[in-house]
N, C-alpha and C positions, 0 to 999 in steps of 0.2 A: 557627780560623779560616785563609782562604786568604792566600797573600801579597798584597798590593795589584796587584804588577805582573802576577800571574796571573790576576787579576780585570779588569785592565784589558785584557790580551789577549784574555780570551773575550769583553769588551764589544767591542771591534775587530771579531772574527772575527763576531758575530752581525749587527754592521751591515754587514756584506757589504764589509768593507775586505780581505778575505784576496786569495788568489789567484785566488777567482773572478771577481773582477771591479769595475768601480767600483758605489758605493751609487747608488740612485737620486736624482736631483735634490734632492727634498726632504730626503732623510737626508742630504746633504753639508751642505745649508744649516744644519740642524739642527747638523750637529756643530762646524760653522765658528763657530756662534752659543754652542756650550757650550766652545769652549776656546780662543778669544780672551781673555776675560777672565781665565782662570787665566793666562795668560801673563803677561798686564802684569799681574798681582797678583805673579807670583813676580819679575818682574822689579823691582819697587817693595821687594821686603821682602824682608829678608837673613835672617830668624828661620827656627829648625828650623822644617819643616812635619809635621804628623801626616798621615799618609797612609793612607788607609783604601780596603778597596772601593767604598766610597760616593766617596769626594773624587775617584776614579778614574771612575766609574760616569757622574757626575755632572758631571765636569769644573768641581769647586769648589774653593775653597781648603780650607775649614775643614769636619767632619764633622757638621753642625750643620743642623738644618730648623725651620723655623718652621711649626707645626701649622695646620691650617687652623681659623678658628674665624668662625661666622656673625655677621656683620655688624663682625666686629673685623680679618680677615684681607682687608683691600682693597690697592688698590696702594701707600698710602702705607708699610705695615710690609712687604709683602712685597717691595717694590724696598728699603728701609732693610737689611733683611735681607740679602739677595743682593749690595748695593753693599758689605756688612760680609765677604762672605766666604761665607756659608752659602746655605741655599735658601730661598728666600720662597716661599710659597703664597697664591694667589688663592683664599677659601671662594666658590665660585659657587653652591651649594646655595639661598643667601636671593637670589639675582640673578635678574633676567630676563635672556635672552639677548641683548637689547641692551645692559642691563648690564654683562652680562659682556664684550661686545664694547667697551666704553667703557674699562672697569677694564683687560683685557689690554693696548690702545692706550696708555693712561696709565702703566702698569709699564713697558711697555717704551718708553716716552720719559723714564722715571725712571733706568733702568737699563739697563747694556750686558752685565750678568750673566744667570747662568740664573736663570729662575725658573717656578714652576708654576702649574697650573689645579687645585684638588681639585674632582670630581664625584661626584654620586650615579649612581649605576649605574642606578637604579632609575629616575630621573626618565623624565619621558615624552618629553623633547627629548633624552635623551642623544644619540642621533646627532648630533643638529643642533651638541650644545656640542662633540661631537667632530671634526666637521667645521670648526668655528671654530677649535678648538685646532689643528689640521692648517694651516689657511688661514694663521693668524695666525703660525704658525712658533714655537707655545711651545715650549718643550725638553722639558717635563715635564708629565705628566697623572698627578694620584692620585686615588683612590677613596676614597669613603668606607666602601664597602661593596663584596664583591667583585663584580668586573666579570666581564660574560660573557666565553667566549674569541673572541667574535667582534669585540666593542670592544677589546680587547687587542692582537689582531691587526692592526686597521687602524690604531692608533697608532703601532703597531712597523713596522707597513710604510712609514709616512711617516717612521720615524726619530725617532719620540717616546718617550722614556723613561717607562714605567709602573711606578707603585707603589700598592700595595694595602694598606690598612690590615686589620688581623687581629688576633684576641683569643684566639685557639686554636690548637695546632699544626696541625690536621686544616685548618683554613681555610688556614694558609699553606702545608701542601704542596699543597692543591687550586690555589690561583692559581699558585703556582710549576710545575706540570705543566701549567698554560695559558700559559705564556712570560712572566709576568709579571715586570719586571726587580729588585724589591726590593719590600720589605714593612713598612710600619711596626706593630711589634706593642707593644700599650698596655696596660700592667698596671693592678692595681686601683687605686692610687694616683691615677691619671690625671683630669683632669677631663669633664664631658659624658657622654656614655653608655658605661659602663665593663662589665665583667667583673669576675670575683671573685678571679683568681689574681694575685699580688702580680708586681712587676716582677721581682725577685730571683729568681722562679720562673719564670716566663713565658720571659722573655728565653734564658737558657742552654738550655731546651727547643727553642724554634724553631728558635734559631741550629745545634741538632745537628742539626735535620730539614730542612733545606733548605740548598741551594748557591747561594743568592744573599743579595747585603747585606741585612742585617738591620738597621732602624733602630728604637732602645729609647725608648720613649716611659710618662710616666706615674712623675712624683717626678723628674725633673732639671731644674735650675738652674745647675749649675756645672760646674767643673772636674775637681772629684773623682767627679762622678757621669758625666760623660765615660770618665773612666778606667774606673770600675768598670763603664760599658755596656761598654767594648771589651773587659775580663776576662770577662765574661759571654759574650763572641763577637758581638756585634754589633758592626757598621762605623760607626756613627755614634748620633747623640740626636734626638729631635723632642721639641719645647716649646714648650705653648699658653700656659700661664699665665703664665710666666715672660716669654714676648713680649708678652702683654698689657699686662704691669707694665714697659713702657718709655716714653720719652717720645716715641718714632715711633707708638706704639699711637692708635688714633683714639678711645678710647674717652676717656669726659668725666674730669675731675680728680675730682668728685665721687665717682665708682662707682670711680674708682682705689683713694681713701681707705679706702674701705669693703673693698677687696682685702686693701690694706696695715694693717688693723686686725685682719683675720681670725689666728687662731691655728692650730697644727695639729690641733686639733678643732673649726674652724671650717668645716669642710665637712660633706655627710651625701651619702649614698647615697638616692635616693628613686624611687619608683615609681610617688608620687603627682601626679605631672605630665603624662606620657604614657604610663605603663602598663609602662615598661621602666627599668631601673635607671640614674639619672642623677645624676653628681656635681656637685652645687651648693655656692655659699655658703650658709652656716646664716644664713637673716634669718627676720623674723616672719611671713613669709608662709610660708614653707615649714616653719616649725615649725607654724602654724596646721594646712597639711596633713597633716604628718605627725601630729599631734595628733589629726586626725578620725578615727585608726584604720583597723582592716579593715574598719568597716561604711562607710566612706566612698562605695563603690560599690554601696550597696545602698539602697535606698527614698528617700527624699527626696533625699538626697544625689548617689545616682548622677545624679537627674534634673537638679539643677542642675549637676553637674560636665559632663553632656552635653549643657546648653542651653550653657553656658559655652563649652564647645568648638567648638559649633555657629556661634554667634558669632565665635569668633577665627580659625574655618574659613574664613568669609565676609571677616573682614577679612586674611589671608593671602591669599586669592585675589585680593582687590582688590591688594596689594602687590606679589604676584609677576608678576602679568599672568596666570596659570592660570585656564582656564577651568574649569566644572564637571564636565564630562565628563573633561578632563584630569585633576583632582583625583581623580575618584572612581577612573580607572585607576590612578593613583600608591598609593590607597588599598588598592585591589584587591592592585595588587603586593607592597605592605608587609605585606599579610595572609597570603599564601601565603610570603614571605620568612622573618617573623617569628612566624607563628604566632599573633599577635593576633587579638583579638575586634574586632568593626567598633565596641563601645565604646571600646576602647582607640584603635584607629585613628583615633576622633574626636578621641579625648583628645590626639593627639600634635598637633593643630591648636595645641595650647596651646603648646609649645617655641618655634617662630618668635617667635611675637606676643610671648611674655613676655621671650624675649631682647633682642628690640628694644626694647622699654621701659626696659630696663637700658643696653644698649649705644649705642642710636643715642640715644633720648630724653634718657639721662642720669637716669632714675628708678630709683635703686635699690630704693625701697619700695615700687615697684609691678612690678619685672622680676624677669627669672630671672638667675641669673649663677652659669654653669656654672665650676667649678674644680676642681683637684687638690689635694691635700691640701699639695704642695708650696708653696702661697699661705702657710703659716703661717711657711716660712723666708726669707721674701723683704720686704725693710724698703726698697727703695730704686726708682729710676725711672731707669736709664741709657737711653743711647742703645743702636739695637741693636749699632751698632759697639762703644761701650764694653763692653756685654755680652759679644759675642763675644770680644774682645781678653781679656778678664777671663779669659773660660771656657778659653780656649786659654793664656792665660799659667800657669794654675793646674793646667791638664794636664799640660803640659810638665814642670812644676816636681814632680809628682807622680810622673811616669813617673820622672825623675831620681833621686826619693828611692827609690823601687824597685828601679832599676839599682843603685844604691850597698846597698841590703840583698842583692840577691844576691852582689854583689861582695865585701861585707866579711868 
């Protein structure tokens, strides 16, 4: 892994602050917004700081990122994370464009620290969302899928730092070649849509393949995990389930209690919801779907599933503000990018509706609850500030212990 100072220098040169002349006005404004909070934080705190290529790139105090989670990662959680020295992300996939504009404004009002917006590269209004991110001078944009090169270029030209989520080395190599600034690599232990490769194997492979900061995700919740990720070659960690289970999370207390009661065997990866692997909490509803067996998409079960998904598609269209032509275009893009059948694409409408039932309506009995396996190791609800402070304290202690082993 490169030294932080070297990565920081590379970042400065890429943003046009070398001898080539001053950067564009938008880039200067974005950089000032990134630098100011870190200077203020470092003037207040005298503890040893763990600097990595990620903290240098994002101008944040701690190498900790709050993962974007639909209906969970709103202004309250993102701002609390950023105020604590990490990077908070707004999950915009379940927001309309107007809702995203309001969320950005509210987050900026809650924190002066860097934060970001996560979006789907295949969204029909992706260009408008990127324009909004640039206009509102949001410092960071992250993508749930591999973005097109032109989207990366538009953001970088405006001084916005770009991050892409990847699940395989080839994906990381592709987006790195397109100019992405960092990647979040999620191992099989993570929640939501996941691959099959464990974090402990995926992170070293990707870190060795690309020369940009790698953010490790999937199974992280404490300082020991952060140190392990750094040893694997990552520059920081991203956590979803751990941030969902904080006092700053907007999720209903009843739903949080369901998460806290889960054990290490309390999650399951299922294809029964939207046709692709999705790690969720094991509930009666999920067990019912799993128990339907391989024949769930044949005969009467298939018809029932498609009818239910069509209804959910209509419900999500109304909630998201998308028109039917826009949803059809999005479905075509999904088919092209994932090779799903039209039946599976229609089934994918289940996900946002079922997530909303649990995360917004507070109905764990009716909804879908994405979760990483790490849920079985979590038994408290700290604030984001308390969580990040505990992670960094433990990480520093672990590093001290390792240094003592080496010099013994």
